N, C-alpha and C positions, 0 to 999 in steps of 0.2 A: 504494500500500500504506500509506503514511504517513497518508493521509486516513482510511482505514478504521480504523487504530489509534486516531487521535484521536477519531473518531466513537464507537468502542467505549468509549473512556475516558469520554467525556461521558455515554454511556448508563449505564455502570456507576456513575457519580456521580449518577444519578437525574435526568438531564435528560429532560424530557418530549418535547422535540423538538430535533433538531439540523439546522441548515440549512447545507449546504455551497454556497458561492458559487463556481462554476466558470465564469467568463465566456469560454469558448473558442468562442463561437458567432459565425460570420460573418454571422448574421442581425441583428446589432446595428444598430438604426436610426441610431446615431451614425455608422456607416460610410457609409450612404447620404447623410446630411446632409453629411459632410465631402467626399465626392465631388462632390455638387451645388454646394457653396460654393467649392471650391478648384481644380477642374479645369474650366477654361473650355470645353474640347472634350469634355466628358463624353458628349455625345450621339453622338460619333463614336469612342467608345472600344470596347475589347474587353476583357473580364474573364477572369482565369485562376484555375484551381484550383477550390476548393469554392465556387462563386459563382453557381450557377443562380438562387438566390432573389434575390440582388442584381441580377443581369442582368435577370431578369424584372421587378423593380420599377422599374428604370431604362429598361426597354424597349430594351436593347442586346444585342449578341451576346456569347457567351462561347466560350472555347476552353480547352484545357488542355495542360499539359506533362507527359508521362509520364516518370517518373524510373525508371531501371534502376539498381539498387544491387548491388554485389558483396558489400558488408558494411555493417553499420550505420553511419550518419552519413557515408557516402561514396558520392556519386552517380557511377556509372560513365558513364552516358550519358543525355541528355535528348532526348525526341522531341516536337516541337511539333505539335499537332493543331489546325489552324485557320489562318486567314489574318489576318496582322497588318499587311500592307503598307499604309503611309500611315495607320495608326491609332494612337491613344493606347492603350497597354497598361497595365492595372491588375492587378498580381499581388495576390492575396488569400490569406493563409494564417492558420491559427489560432495558430501559434507559430513563432518564429524564435530560435534560440540563437546559433550562430556565424555565421549569415547566409550561409554558403557556397552553399547551394542557391538561395536567392532571388537572390543576386548573379549566379550562373551563368545562372539563368533570364533575368535582365535582359539579359545579353550575348546570349543566344540570341534574344530578342525583337528587339533592335536589329539584329542581323545578318539577321533575317528581314524587316526593313523597317519596324518600328514607329517612329513619329516621336518618341515620348516613352514613358518607363516610370515608373510609380509603384508603390509597394508599400504594401499595407495589411496590417499584422501585428497581429492581435488581442492577442496576448501577446508583446510584444517583449522577450525576455530580453537579447539582445545581449551575450553574454559572450565572453571571449577576444578573438580578432581581429575580432569583428563590426563594431565601429565603424570600424576601418581599412578593412574590406571595403566598408562602405556608403559611406565617403568616396571610395573609388576607383571605385565602381560608377557607372554612368550614370543613376542615379535622379534624377528631378526632385524627388521627396520620398519619404520613408518615414514612413508614418503608423502610430503605435502607440497603444494605449489606455493609460489610467493604472491598469492592473491591478497594476503594480509602479512604484516611483518611476523617473522618466526624466530628472530634472533634470541629473544628472551626465553622462549620455549626450548630452544636448542641448548641453552646453557643449563637447563634443568633436566634435560632428557637427551642422552646420547643416541637414542634410537631414532630420533627425528632427523630426517634428511630433507632438504629442500631442492626441488627442481624448478628452474627459472622458466617462466612462460611469458616474460615481458616481450620478447621478439614476436611471438605468436599474437599477443594482444595488440601490439603496435601495428602489425601487418593487417589484422582484422579491422582495426580502426581506420587505417589508410584505405583499405578496400571499400569499407562501408562509405567513407567520405567521398570516394571517387566513383561510387556506383558500380563497383566490381563485385564479383562473386566471392562471398565469404566462405561458402561451403567448399570451395577449392582448397582451402587450408587444411581440411580434414585429411587430405592425402599428400599435400605439397607444402607443408608448413616449414618456415625457416626455423632452424634449431641452433 
């Protein structure tokens, strides 16, 4: 709602164009690059959540964890759909705030036989108990983008790694401003 109010204010102030940058896409090529460069066993991995496009481009399998909630922000039960035994699991999500769900998912994957668990969180908010939860979870690494500053969080959690998406966002803004295709970036992004 706040975004719509700000856009409306810009339009009322005679802006000819307003570009909202909302980088919540797991199609970011930076995610593919990070996986290829940092997970030696990526060819024997299995991806989770909204990752069919990443799994297709890496030519690996994907699975998912179905969350059952009794109320908002509280997962009652998780159901794993897919086989993770003796595989590296990579959880991918668009946003993580308290990291409760992603940490519970990591535990579920390890108990189902995954050899390692990584998390790729496009927008890593990591508020409240999130850093403590990540530190206590069995993640090899938790990768976030630089959509918000992460330096302070990295000081308190060595598992957090940041992948830079500024070039992709800059190119998306340039393309939108010049009336060019932004979807082109999903397969041809500058890294």
